[in-house]
PDB file of the backbone (N, CA, C, O) and the ligand in Angstrom, with CONECT records:
HET     ZN  A 101       1
ATOM      1  N   MET A   1     -33.142   3.041 -40.740  1.00  0.00           N
ATOM      2  CA  MET A   1     -32.251   4.011 -40.109  1.00  0.00           C
ATOM      3  C   MET A   1     -32.711   4.311 -38.690  1.00  0.00           C
ATOM      4  O   MET A   1     -31.913   4.454 -37.763  1.00  0.00           O
ATOM      5  N   TYR A   2     -34.019   4.401 -38.558  1.00  0.00           N
ATOM      6  CA  TYR A   2     -34.547   4.703 -37.226  1.00  0.00           C
ATOM      7  C   TYR A   2     -34.192   3.626 -36.191  1.00  0.00           C
ATOM      8  O   TYR A   2     -33.726   3.956 -35.101  1.00  0.00           O
ATOM      9  N   PRO A   3     -34.409   2.324 -36.523  1.00  0.00           N
ATOM     10  CA  PRO A   3     -34.053   1.267 -35.565  1.00  0.00           C
ATOM     11  C   PRO A   3     -32.592   1.326 -35.151  1.00  0.00           C
ATOM     12  O   PRO A   3     -32.261   1.023 -34.005  1.00  0.00           O
ATOM     13  N   GLU A   4     -31.704   1.717 -36.078  1.00  0.00           N
ATOM     14  CA  GLU A   4     -30.283   1.806 -35.703  1.00  0.00           C
ATOM     15  C   GLU A   4     -30.077   2.832 -34.601  1.00  0.00           C
ATOM     16  O   GLU A   4     -29.321   2.607 -33.656  1.00  0.00           O
ATOM     17  N   PHE A   5     -30.768   3.973 -34.739  1.00  0.00           N
ATOM     18  CA  PHE A   5     -30.665   5.012 -33.701  1.00  0.00           C
ATOM     19  C   PHE A   5     -31.097   4.466 -32.349  1.00  0.00           C
ATOM     20  O   PHE A   5     -30.455   4.685 -31.322  1.00  0.00           O
ATOM     21  N   VAL A   6     -32.227   3.739 -32.395  1.00  0.00           N
ATOM     22  CA  VAL A   6     -32.747   3.175 -31.137  1.00  0.00           C
ATOM     23  C   VAL A   6     -31.703   2.247 -30.533  1.00  0.00           C
ATOM     24  O   VAL A   6     -31.466   2.261 -29.325  1.00  0.00           O
ATOM     25  N   GLY A   7     -31.075   1.431 -31.402  1.00  0.00           N
ATOM     26  CA  GLY A   7     -30.056   0.515 -30.899  1.00  0.00           C
ATOM     27  C   GLY A   7     -28.897   1.264 -30.267  1.00  0.00           C
ATOM     28  O   GLY A   7     -28.385   0.866 -29.221  1.00  0.00           O
ATOM     29  N   ILE A   8     -28.484   2.361 -30.913  1.00  0.00           N
ATOM     30  CA  ILE A   8     -27.370   3.151 -30.369  1.00  0.00           C
ATOM     31  C   ILE A   8     -27.746   3.703 -29.001  1.00  0.00           C
ATOM     32  O   ILE A   8     -26.949   3.656 -28.064  1.00  0.00           O
ATOM     33  N   TYR A   9     -28.972   4.230 -28.891  1.00  0.00           N
ATOM     34  CA  TYR A   9     -29.384   4.813 -27.609  1.00  0.00           C
ATOM     35  C   TYR A   9     -29.460   3.741 -26.522  1.00  0.00           C
ATOM     36  O   TYR A   9     -29.054   3.960 -25.381  1.00  0.00           O
ATOM     37  N   VAL A  10     -29.991   2.573 -26.909  1.00  0.00           N
ATOM     38  CA  VAL A  10     -30.087   1.486 -25.919  1.00  0.00           C
ATOM     39  C   VAL A  10     -28.689   1.072 -25.471  1.00  0.00           C
ATOM     40  O   VAL A  10     -28.438   0.858 -24.285  1.00  0.00           O
ATOM     41  N   GLY A  11     -27.780   0.963 -26.450  1.00  0.00           N
ATOM     42  CA  GLY A  11     -26.405   0.586 -26.118  1.00  0.00           C
ATOM     43  C   GLY A  11     -25.753   1.620 -25.222  1.00  0.00           C
ATOM     44  O   GLY A  11     -25.094   1.281 -24.239  1.00  0.00           O
ATOM     45  N   LEU A  12     -25.943   2.892 -25.570  1.00  0.00           N
ATOM     46  CA  LEU A  12     -25.380   3.964 -24.742  1.00  0.00           C
ATOM     47  C   LEU A  12     -25.952   3.912 -23.328  1.00  0.00           C
ATOM     48  O   LEU A  12     -25.240   4.083 -22.339  1.00  0.00           O
ATOM     49  N   GLY A  13     -27.257   3.672 -23.267  1.00  0.00           N
ATOM     50  CA  GLY A  13     -27.892   3.592 -21.958  1.00  0.00           C
ATOM     51  C   GLY A  13     -27.305   2.471 -21.117  1.00  0.00           C
ATOM     52  O   GLY A  13     -27.043   2.642 -19.927  1.00  0.00           O
ATOM     53  N   ILE A  14     -27.101   1.319 -21.751  1.00  0.00           N
ATOM     54  CA  ILE A  14     -26.524   0.179 -21.014  1.00  0.00           C
ATOM     55  C   ILE A  14     -25.117   0.526 -20.540  1.00  0.00           C
ATOM     56  O   ILE A  14     -24.746   0.249 -19.399  1.00  0.00           O
ATOM     57  N   VAL A  15     -24.335   1.140 -21.441  1.00  0.00           N
ATOM     58  CA  VAL A  15     -22.960   1.503 -21.075  1.00  0.00           C
ATOM     59  C   VAL A  15     -22.953   2.487 -19.921  1.00  0.00           C
ATOM     60  O   VAL A  15     -22.160   2.359 -18.989  1.00  0.00           O
ATOM     61  N   ILE A  16     -23.858   3.488 -19.989  1.00  0.00           N
ATOM     62  CA  ILE A  16     -23.900   4.493 -18.919  1.00  0.00           C
ATOM     63  C   ILE A  16     -24.303   3.849 -17.602  1.00  0.00           C
ATOM     64  O   ILE A  16     -23.724   4.142 -16.556  1.00  0.00           O
ATOM     65  N   VAL A  17     -25.298   2.971 -17.660  1.00  0.00           N
ATOM     66  CA  VAL A  17     -25.741   2.296 -16.428  1.00  0.00           C
ATOM     67  C   VAL A  17     -24.597   1.468 -15.851  1.00  0.00           C
ATOM     68  O   VAL A  17     -24.361   1.471 -14.642  1.00  0.00           O
ATOM     69  N   LEU A  18     -23.882   0.750 -16.743  1.00  0.00           N
ATOM     70  CA  LEU A  18     -22.762  -0.069 -16.271  1.00  0.00           C
ATOM     71  C   LEU A  18     -21.686   0.810 -15.643  1.00  0.00           C
ATOM     72  O   LEU A  18     -21.137   0.472 -14.595  1.00  0.00           O
ATOM     73  N   LEU A  19     -21.381   1.950 -16.291  1.00  0.00           N
ATOM     74  CA  LEU A  19     -20.366   2.855 -15.756  1.00  0.00           C
ATOM     75  C   LEU A  19     -20.786   3.377 -14.382  1.00  0.00           C
ATOM     76  O   LEU A  19     -19.981   3.421 -13.452  1.00  0.00           O
ATOM     77  N   LEU A  20     -22.061   3.772 -14.266  1.00  0.00           N
ATOM     78  CA  LEU A  20     -22.556   4.259 -12.979  1.00  0.00           C
ATOM     79  C   LEU A  20     -22.431   3.174 -11.912  1.00  0.00           C
ATOM     80  O   LEU A  20     -22.017   3.437 -10.783  1.00  0.00           O
ATOM     81  N   ALA A  21     -22.802   1.935 -12.297  1.00  0.00           N
ATOM     82  CA  ALA A  21     -22.691   0.830 -11.346  1.00  0.00           C
ATOM     83  C   ALA A  21     -21.242   0.637 -10.921  1.00  0.00           C
ATOM     84  O   ALA A  21     -20.957   0.400  -9.747  1.00  0.00           O
ATOM     85  N   LEU A  22     -20.320   0.739 -11.889  1.00  0.00           N
ATOM     86  CA  LEU A  22     -18.902   0.587 -11.574  1.00  0.00           C
ATOM     87  C   LEU A  22     -18.440   1.688 -10.630  1.00  0.00           C
ATOM     88  O   LEU A  22     -17.705   1.431  -9.677  1.00  0.00           O
ATOM     89  N   ILE A  23     -18.878   2.928 -10.902  1.00  0.00           N
ATOM     90  CA  ILE A  23     -18.473   4.055 -10.053  1.00  0.00           C
ATOM     91  C   ILE A  23     -18.997   3.853  -8.640  1.00  0.00           C
ATOM     92  O   ILE A  23     -18.272   4.049  -7.665  1.00  0.00           O
ATOM     93  N   VAL A  24     -20.279   3.454  -8.536  1.00  0.00           N
ATOM     94  CA  VAL A  24     -20.857   3.218  -7.210  1.00  0.00           C
ATOM     95  C   VAL A  24     -20.091   2.107  -6.496  1.00  0.00           C
ATOM     96  O   VAL A  24     -19.779   2.217  -5.310  1.00  0.00           O
ATOM     97  N   LEU A  25     -19.796   1.044  -7.226  1.00  0.00           N
ATOM     98  CA  LEU A  25     -19.038  -0.068  -6.647  1.00  0.00           C
ATOM     99  C   LEU A  25     -17.684   0.413  -6.156  1.00  0.00           C
ATOM    100  O   LEU A  25     -17.260   0.077  -5.050  1.00  0.00           O
ATOM    101  N   ALA A  26     -16.995   1.213  -6.995  1.00  0.00           N
ATOM    102  CA  ALA A  26     -15.676   1.708  -6.622  1.00  0.00           C
ATOM    103  C   ALA A  26     -15.756   2.550  -5.366  1.00  0.00           C
ATOM    104  O   ALA A  26     -14.910   2.436  -4.479  1.00  0.00           O
ATOM    105  N   ILE A  27     -16.792   3.413  -5.286  1.00  0.00           N
ATOM    106  CA  ILE A  27     -16.945   4.260  -4.098  1.00  0.00           C
ATOM    107  C   ILE A  27     -17.175   3.393  -2.866  1.00  0.00           C
ATOM    108  O   ILE A  27     -16.576   3.618  -1.814  1.00  0.00           O
ATOM    109  N   VAL A  28     -18.060   2.389  -3.011  1.00  0.00           N
ATOM    110  CA  VAL A  28     -18.352   1.506  -1.872  1.00  0.00           C
ATOM    111  C   VAL A  28     -17.094   0.785  -1.428  1.00  0.00           C
ATOM    112  O   VAL A  28     -16.807   0.692  -0.235  1.00  0.00           O
ATOM    113  N   ILE A  29     -16.336   0.269  -2.410  1.00  0.00           N
ATOM    114  CA  ILE A  29     -15.119  -0.477  -2.067  1.00  0.00           C
ATOM    115  C   ILE A  29     -14.105   0.437  -1.405  1.00  0.00           C
ATOM    116  O   ILE A  29     -13.466   0.059  -0.423  1.00  0.00           O
ATOM    117  N   LEU A  30     -13.955   1.657  -1.949  1.00  0.00           N
ATOM    118  CA  LEU A  30     -13.003   2.605  -1.370  1.00  0.00           C
ATOM    119  C   LEU A  30     -13.394   2.953   0.062  1.00  0.00           C
ATOM    120  O   LEU A  30     -12.542   3.049   0.945  1.00  0.00           O
ATOM    121  N   LYS A  31     -14.707   3.143   0.282  1.00  0.00           N
ATOM    122  CA  LYS A  31     -15.169   3.461   1.636  1.00  0.00           C
ATOM    123  C   LYS A  31     -14.891   2.299   2.572  1.00  0.00           C
ATOM    124  O   LYS A  31     -14.476   2.492   3.715  1.00  0.00           O
ATOM    125  N   LYS A  32     -15.124   1.080   2.072  1.00  0.00           N
ATOM    126  CA  LYS A  32     -14.881  -0.107   2.906  1.00  0.00           C
ATOM    127  C   LYS A  32     -13.406  -0.193   3.269  1.00  0.00           C
ATOM    128  O   LYS A  32     -13.055  -0.466   4.417  1.00  0.00           O
ATOM    129  N   ILE A  33     -12.542   0.042   2.279  1.00  0.00           N
ATOM    130  CA  ILE A  33     -11.106  -0.029   2.533  1.00  0.00           C
ATOM    131  C   ILE A  33     -10.696   1.055   3.513  1.00  0.00           C
ATOM    132  O   ILE A  33      -9.885   0.828   4.410  1.00  0.00           O
ATOM    133  N   GLY A  34     -11.278   2.256   3.326  1.00  0.00           N
ATOM    134  CA  GLY A  34     -10.915   3.386   4.184  1.00  0.00           C
ATOM    135  C   GLY A  34     -11.326   3.173   5.624  1.00  0.00           C
ATOM    136  O   GLY A  34     -10.588   3.542   6.538  1.00  0.00           O
ATOM    137  N   SER A  35     -12.507   2.575   5.846  1.00  0.00           N
ATOM    138  CA  SER A  35     -13.016   2.443   7.204  1.00  0.00           C
ATOM    139  C   SER A  35     -12.767   1.052   7.770  1.00  0.00           C
ATOM    140  O   SER A  35     -13.030   0.805   8.947  1.00  0.00           O
ATOM    141  N   ALA A  36     -12.264   0.146   6.945  1.00  0.00           N
ATOM    142  CA  ALA A  36     -12.068  -1.220   7.411  1.00  0.00           C
ATOM    143  C   ALA A  36     -11.026  -1.262   8.528  1.00  0.00           C
ATOM    144  O   ALA A  36     -10.046  -0.516   8.507  1.00  0.00           O
ATOM    145  N   PRO A  37     -11.246  -2.125   9.484  1.00  0.00           N
ATOM    146  CA  PRO A  37     -10.259  -2.247  10.562  1.00  0.00           C
ATOM    147  C   PRO A  37      -8.968  -2.883  10.067  1.00  0.00           C
ATOM    148  O   PRO A  37      -8.779  -4.093  10.183  1.00  0.00           O
ATOM    149  N   VAL A  38      -8.090  -2.066   9.519  1.00  0.00           N
ATOM    150  CA  VAL A  38      -6.818  -2.560   9.001  1.00  0.00           C
ATOM    151  C   VAL A  38      -5.827  -2.681  10.150  1.00  0.00           C
ATOM    152  O   VAL A  38      -4.663  -3.029   9.957  1.00  0.00           O
ATOM    153  N   ARG A  39      -6.316  -2.385  11.349  1.00  0.00           N
ATOM    154  CA  ARG A  39      -5.439  -2.379  12.518  1.00  0.00           C
ATOM    155  C   ARG A  39      -4.656  -3.688  12.693  1.00  0.00           C
ATOM    156  O   ARG A  39      -3.448  -3.648  12.924  1.00  0.00           O
ATOM    157  N   PRO A  40      -5.328  -4.856  12.586  1.00  0.00           N
ATOM    158  CA  PRO A  40      -4.583  -6.111  12.809  1.00  0.00           C
ATOM    159  C   PRO A  40      -3.320  -6.196  11.967  1.00  0.00           C
ATOM    160  O   PRO A  40      -2.272  -6.617  12.457  1.00  0.00           O
ATOM    161  N   VAL A  41      -3.415  -5.795  10.691  1.00  0.00           N
ATOM    162  CA  VAL A  41      -2.251  -5.851   9.810  1.00  0.00           C
ATOM    163  C   VAL A  41      -1.194  -4.869  10.296  1.00  0.00           C
ATOM    164  O   VAL A  41      -0.012  -5.197  10.392  1.00  0.00           O
ATOM    165  N   ALA A  42      -1.651  -3.645  10.602  1.00  0.00           N
ATOM    166  CA  ALA A  42      -0.711  -2.625  11.056  1.00  0.00           C
ATOM    167  C   ALA A  42      -0.069  -3.060  12.367  1.00  0.00           C
ATOM    168  O   ALA A  42       1.130  -2.877  12.575  1.00  0.00           O
ATOM    169  N   ALA A  43      -0.882  -3.637  13.248  1.00  0.00           N
ATOM    170  CA  ALA A  43      -0.357  -4.080  14.531  1.00  0.00           C
ATOM    171  C   ALA A  43       0.643  -5.221  14.335  1.00  0.00           C
ATOM    172  O   ALA A  43       1.647  -5.317  15.042  1.00  0.00           O
ATOM    173  N   ALA A  44       0.345  -6.080  13.362  1.00  0.00           N
ATOM    174  CA  ALA A  44       1.242  -7.200  13.105  1.00  0.00           C
ATOM    175  C   ALA A  44       2.537  -6.720  12.486  1.00  0.00           C
ATOM    176  O   ALA A  44       3.595  -7.310  12.707  1.00  0.00           O
ATOM    177  N   ALA A  45       2.454  -5.630  11.696  1.00  0.00           N
ATOM    178  CA  ALA A  45       3.641  -5.131  11.021  1.00  0.00           C
ATOM    179  C   ALA A  45       4.468  -4.269  11.954  1.00  0.00           C
ATOM    180  O   ALA A  45       5.653  -4.049  11.703  1.00  0.00           O
ATOM    181  N   ARG A  46       3.867  -3.777  13.024  1.00  0.00           N
ATOM    182  CA  ARG A  46       4.557  -2.822  13.877  1.00  0.00           C
ATOM    183  C   ARG A  46       5.673  -3.407  14.726  1.00  0.00           C
ATOM    184  O   ARG A  46       6.750  -2.814  14.795  1.00  0.00           O
ATOM    185  N   PRO A  47       5.462  -4.542  15.374  1.00  0.00           N
ATOM    186  CA  PRO A  47       6.474  -5.020  16.322  1.00  0.00           C
ATOM    187  C   PRO A  47       7.894  -4.953  15.778  1.00  0.00           C
ATOM    188  O   PRO A  47       8.811  -4.579  16.509  1.00  0.00           O
ATOM    189  N   ALA A  48       8.096  -5.308  14.509  1.00  0.00           N
ATOM    190  CA  ALA A  48       9.436  -5.278  13.935  1.00  0.00           C
ATOM    191  C   ALA A  48       9.985  -3.864  13.964  1.00  0.00           C
ATOM    192  O   ALA A  48      11.124  -3.633  14.371  1.00  0.00           O
ATOM    193  N   ALA A  49       9.142  -2.897  13.515  1.00  0.00           N
ATOM    194  CA  ALA A  49       9.588  -1.503  13.510  1.00  0.00           C
ATOM    195  C   ALA A  49       9.797  -1.025  14.936  1.00  0.00           C
ATOM    196  O   ALA A  49      10.734  -0.278  15.215  1.00  0.00           O
ATOM    197  N   GLY A  50       8.915  -1.459  15.848  1.00  0.00           N
ATOM    198  CA  GLY A  50       9.047  -1.056  17.244  1.00  0.00           C
ATOM    199  C   GLY A  50      10.350  -1.555  17.823  1.00  0.00           C
ATOM    200  O   GLY A  50      11.032  -0.833  18.551  1.00  0.00           O
ATOM    201  N   VAL A  51      10.697  -2.789  17.502  1.00  0.00           N
ATOM    202  CA  VAL A  51      11.950  -3.347  17.983  1.00  0.00           C
ATOM    203  C   VAL A  51      13.116  -2.561  17.395  1.00  0.00           C
ATOM    204  O   VAL A  51      14.086  -2.254  18.089  1.00  0.00           O
ATOM    205  N   ALA A  52      13.011  -2.240  16.108  1.00  0.00           N
ATOM    206  CA  ALA A  52      14.093  -1.523  15.435  1.00  0.00           C
ATOM    207  C   ALA A  52      14.324  -0.181  16.086  1.00  0.00           C
ATOM    208  O   ALA A  52      15.467   0.209  16.320  1.00  0.00           O
ATOM    209  N   THR A  53      13.230   0.544  16.388  1.00  0.00           N
ATOM    210  CA  THR A  53      13.384   1.862  16.977  1.00  0.00           C
ATOM    211  C   THR A  53      13.765   1.756  18.448  1.00  0.00           C
ATOM    212  O   THR A  53      14.390   2.662  18.998  1.00  0.00           O
ATOM    213  N   ALA A  54      13.388   0.642  19.088  1.00  0.00           N
ATOM    214  CA  ALA A  54      13.691   0.491  20.504  1.00  0.00           C
ATOM    215  C   ALA A  54      15.188   0.270  20.706  1.00  0.00           C
ATOM    216  O   ALA A  54      15.730   0.610  21.757  1.00  0.00           O
ATOM    217  N   VAL A  55      15.851  -0.295  19.710  1.00  0.00           N
ATOM    218  CA  VAL A  55      17.274  -0.590  19.835  1.00  0.00           C
ATOM    219  C   VAL A  55      18.113   0.595  19.381  1.00  0.00           C
ATOM    220  O   VAL A  55      19.323   0.624  19.606  1.00  0.00           O
ATOM    221  N   THR A  56      17.475   1.576  18.743  1.00  0.00           N
ATOM    222  CA  THR A  56      18.211   2.677  18.129  1.00  0.00           C
ATOM    223  C   THR A  56      19.017   3.568  19.061  1.00  0.00           C
ATOM    224  O   THR A  56      20.091   4.014  18.657  1.00  0.00           O
ATOM    225  N   PRO A  57      18.575   3.856  20.276  1.00  0.00           N
ATOM    226  CA  PRO A  57      19.205   4.931  21.049  1.00  0.00           C
ATOM    227  C   PRO A  57      20.728   4.885  21.078  1.00  0.00           C
ATOM    228  O   PRO A  57      21.358   5.915  21.318  1.00  0.00           O
ATOM    229  N   THR A  58      21.330   3.744  20.845  1.00  0.00           N
ATOM    230  CA  THR A  58      22.781   3.630  20.915  1.00  0.00           C
ATOM    231  C   THR A  58      23.470   4.550  19.912  1.00  0.00           C
ATOM    232  O   THR A  58      24.448   5.216  20.253  1.00  0.00           O
ATOM    233  N   ALA A  59      22.967   4.592  18.676  1.00  0.00           N
ATOM    234  CA  ALA A  59      23.651   5.353  17.640  1.00  0.00           C
ATOM    235  C   ALA A  59      23.229   6.817  17.635  1.00  0.00           C
ATOM    236  O   ALA A  59      23.959   7.663  17.118  1.00  0.00           O
ATOM    237  N   GLY A  60      22.078   7.129  18.194  1.00  0.00           N
ATOM    238  CA  GLY A  60      21.615   8.497  18.175  1.00  0.00           C
ATOM    239  C   GLY A  60      20.779   8.775  16.946  1.00  0.00           C
ATOM    240  O   GLY A  60      19.776   9.484  17.029  1.00  0.00           O
ATOM    241  N   GLY A  61      21.169   8.234  15.817  1.00  0.00           N
ATOM    242  CA  GLY A  61      20.377   8.405  14.604  1.00  0.00           C
ATOM    243  C   GLY A  61      19.476   7.223  14.386  1.00  0.00           C
ATOM    244  O   GLY A  61      19.211   6.450  15.307  1.00  0.00           O
ATOM    245  N   ASN A  62      19.008   7.082  13.178  1.00  0.00           N
ATOM    246  CA  ASN A  62      18.167   5.941  12.856  1.00  0.00           C
ATOM    247  C   ASN A  62      19.032   4.731  12.530  1.00  0.00           C
ATOM    248  O   ASN A  62      20.040   4.824  11.829  1.00  0.00           O
ATOM    249  N   VAL A  63      18.612   3.619  13.053  1.00  0.00           N
ATOM    250  CA  VAL A  63      19.335   2.384  12.786  1.00  0.00           C
ATOM    251  C   VAL A  63      18.503   1.516  11.861  1.00  0.00           C
ATOM    252  O   VAL A  63      17.299   1.356  12.062  1.00  0.00           O
ATOM    253  N   VAL A  64      19.134   0.968  10.871  1.00  0.00           N
ATOM    254  CA  VAL A  64      18.435   0.062   9.964  1.00  0.00           C
ATOM    255  C   VAL A  64      19.068  -1.314  10.068  1.00  0.00           C
ATOM    256  O   VAL A  64      20.197  -1.479  10.530  1.00  0.00           O
ATOM    257  N   PHE A  65      18.304  -2.283   9.625  1.00  0.00           N
ATOM    258  CA  PHE A  65      18.801  -3.647   9.674  1.00  0.00           C
ATOM    259  C   PHE A  65      19.161  -4.110   8.277  1.00  0.00           C
ATOM    260  O   PHE A  65      18.402  -3.891   7.333  1.00  0.00           O
ATOM    261  N   CYS A  66      20.286  -4.731   8.141  1.00  0.00           N
ATOM    262  CA  CYS A  66      20.722  -5.250   6.846  1.00  0.00           C
ATOM    263  C   CYS A  66      19.759  -6.348   6.407  1.00  0.00           C
ATOM    264  O   CYS A  66      19.407  -7.238   7.181  1.00  0.00           O
ATOM    265  N   ARG A  67      19.343  -6.262   5.145  1.00  0.00           N
ATOM    266  CA  ARG A  67      18.407  -7.284   4.671  1.00  0.00           C
ATOM    267  C   ARG A  67      19.142  -8.555   4.275  1.00  0.00           C
ATOM    268  O   ARG A  67      18.515  -9.565   3.957  1.00  0.00           O
ATOM    269  N   ASN A  68      20.454  -8.510   4.293  1.00  0.00           N
ATOM    270  CA  ASN A  68      21.233  -9.699   3.950  1.00  0.00           C
ATOM    271  C   ASN A  68      21.668 -10.442   5.209  1.00  0.00           C
ATOM    272  O   ASN A  68      21.391 -11.632   5.359  1.00  0.00           O
ATOM    273  N   CYS A  69      22.354  -9.735   6.117  1.00  0.00           N
ATOM    274  CA  CYS A  69      22.878 -10.409   7.306  1.00  0.00           C
ATOM    275  C   CYS A  69      22.091 -10.050   8.559  1.00  0.00           C
ATOM    276  O   CYS A  69      22.357 -10.603   9.627  1.00  0.00           O
ATOM    277  N   ALA A  70      21.118  -9.128   8.452  1.00  0.00           N
ATOM    278  CA  ALA A  70      20.215  -8.780   9.548  1.00  0.00           C
ATOM    279  C   ALA A  70      20.907  -8.065  10.687  1.00  0.00           C
ATOM    280  O   ALA A  70      20.313  -7.888  11.751  1.00  0.00           O
ATOM    281  N   LYS A  71      22.156  -7.645  10.490  1.00  0.00           N
ATOM    282  CA  LYS A  71      22.825  -6.859  11.527  1.00  0.00           C
ATOM    283  C   LYS A  71      22.381  -5.407  11.392  1.00  0.00           C
ATOM    284  O   LYS A  71      21.984  -4.974  10.310  1.00  0.00           O
ATOM    285  N   GLN A  72      22.448  -4.649  12.499  1.00  0.00           N
ATOM    286  CA  GLN A  72      21.992  -3.261  12.437  1.00  0.00           C
ATOM    287  C   GLN A  72      23.171  -2.324  12.229  1.00  0.00           C
ATOM    288  O   GLN A  72      24.277  -2.552  12.718  1.00  0.00           O
ATOM    289  N   PHE A  73      22.888  -1.257  11.481  1.00  0.00           N
ATOM    290  CA  PHE A  73      23.907  -0.232  11.278  1.00  0.00           C
ATOM    291  C   PHE A  73      23.221   1.103  11.059  1.00  0.00           C
ATOM    292  O   PHE A  73      22.001   1.156  10.902  1.00  0.00           O
ATOM    293  N   ASP A  74      23.987   2.175  11.046  1.00  0.00           N
ATOM    294  CA  ASP A  74      23.401   3.502  11.008  1.00  0.00           C
ATOM    295  C   ASP A  74      22.712   3.766   9.677  1.00  0.00           C
ATOM    296  O   ASP A  74      23.152   3.313   8.621  1.00  0.00           O
ATOM    297  N   ASN A  75      21.614   4.514   9.764  1.00  0.00           N
ATOM    298  CA  ASN A  75      20.800   4.814   8.589  1.00  0.00           C
ATOM    299  C   ASN A  75      21.579   5.619   7.549  1.00  0.00           C
ATOM    300  O   ASN A  75      21.268   5.558   6.360  1.00  0.00           O
ATOM    301  N   SER A  76      22.596   6.379   7.994  1.00  0.00           N
ATOM    302  CA  SER A  76      23.327   7.242   7.055  1.00  0.00           C
ATOM    303  C   SER A  76      24.257   6.433   6.159  1.00  0.00           C
ATOM    304  O   SER A  76      24.707   6.924   5.123  1.00  0.00           O
ATOM    305  N   MET A  77      24.544   5.203   6.552  1.00  0.00           N
ATOM    306  CA  MET A  77      25.422   4.363   5.736  1.00  0.00           C
ATOM    307  C   MET A  77      24.638   3.764   4.572  1.00  0.00           C
ATOM    308  O   MET A  77      23.526   3.264   4.739  1.00  0.00           O
ATOM    309  N   ARG A  78      25.236   3.826   3.416  1.00  0.00           N
ATOM    310  CA  ARG A  78      24.559   3.267   2.243  1.00  0.00           C
ATOM    311  C   ARG A  78      24.782   1.765   2.154  1.00  0.00           C
ATOM    312  O   ARG A  78      23.961   1.034   1.600  1.00  0.00           O
ATOM    313  N   PHE A  79      25.904   1.315   2.706  1.00  0.00           N
ATOM    314  CA  PHE A  79      26.215  -0.110   2.604  1.00  0.00           C
ATOM    315  C   PHE A  79      26.363  -0.700   4.000  1.00  0.00           C
ATOM    316  O   PHE A  79      26.802  -0.026   4.932  1.00  0.00           O
ATOM    317  N   CYS A  80      25.993  -1.954   4.125  1.00  0.00           N
ATOM    318  CA  CYS A  80      26.133  -2.647   5.399  1.00  0.00           C
ATOM    319  C   CYS A  80      27.616  -2.804   5.718  1.00  0.00           C
ATOM    320  O   CYS A  80      28.362  -3.348   4.903  1.00  0.00           O
ATOM    321  N   PRO A  81      28.064  -2.335   6.895  1.00  0.00           N
ATOM    322  CA  PRO A  81      29.489  -2.460   7.241  1.00  0.00           C
ATOM    323  C   PRO A  81      29.902  -3.895   7.552  1.00  0.00           C
ATOM    324  O   PRO A  81      31.092  -4.208   7.608  1.00  0.00           O
ATOM    325  N   HIS A  82      28.920  -4.758   7.752  1.00  0.00           N
ATOM    326  CA  HIS A  82      29.206  -6.137   8.098  1.00  0.00           C
ATOM    327  C   HIS A  82      29.423  -7.016   6.860  1.00  0.00           C
ATOM    328  O   HIS A  82      30.346  -7.828   6.807  1.00  0.00           O
ATOM    329  N   CYS A  83      28.542  -6.827   5.864  1.00  0.00           N
ATOM    330  CA  CYS A  83      28.646  -7.691   4.693  1.00  0.00           C
ATOM    331  C   CYS A  83      28.733  -6.891   3.390  1.00  0.00           C
ATOM    332  O   CYS A  83      28.960  -7.455   2.319  1.00  0.00           O
ATOM    333  N   GLY A  84      28.548  -5.557   3.494  1.00  0.00           N
ATOM    334  CA  GLY A  84      28.719  -4.720   2.300  1.00  0.00           C
ATOM    335  C   GLY A  84      27.525  -4.687   1.373  1.00  0.00           C
ATOM    336  O   GLY A  84      27.618  -4.190   0.251  1.00  0.00           O
ATOM    337  N   THR A  85      26.414  -5.207   1.829  1.00  0.00           N
ATOM    338  CA  THR A  85      25.227  -5.197   0.973  1.00  0.00           C
ATOM    339  C   THR A  85      24.645  -3.805   0.877  1.00  0.00           C
ATOM    340  O   THR A  85      24.513  -3.114   1.887  1.00  0.00           O
ATOM    341  N   ASN A  86      24.303  -3.392  -0.307  1.00  0.00           N
ATOM    342  CA  ASN A  86      23.637  -2.111  -0.507  1.00  0.00           C
ATOM    343  C   ASN A  86      22.250  -2.199   0.098  1.00  0.00           C
ATOM    344  O   ASN A  86      21.463  -3.076  -0.259  1.00  0.00           O
ATOM    345  N   ARG A  87      21.953  -1.291   1.010  1.00  0.00           N
ATOM    346  CA  ARG A  87      20.642  -1.359   1.658  1.00  0.00           C
ATOM    347  C   ARG A  87      19.626  -0.676   0.758  1.00  0.00           C
ATOM    348  O   ARG A  87      18.445  -0.610   1.099  1.00  0.00           O
TER     349      ARG A  87
HETATM  350 ZN    ZN A 101      24.851  -7.004   6.110  1.00  0.00          ZN2+
END
């Protein structure tokens, strides 16, 4: 009976150590993601949005681009006036 207890404690200890290692790993990874220079991706993703907002002044509101025909129309419209696709 005694050896079984020892086995349980050893197993618990291993599990706790593994959990702690996982938590430390998660914290390290989260910190890396948080501080990582994600700028290149954001910069690469921006030009499209920048172009979209740069063309907007005509309508006064927000202009969106149809994902089907790529024509622009007002953000308040639910459907593309050119092809009728639900945005
Ligand atoms: Zn369209």
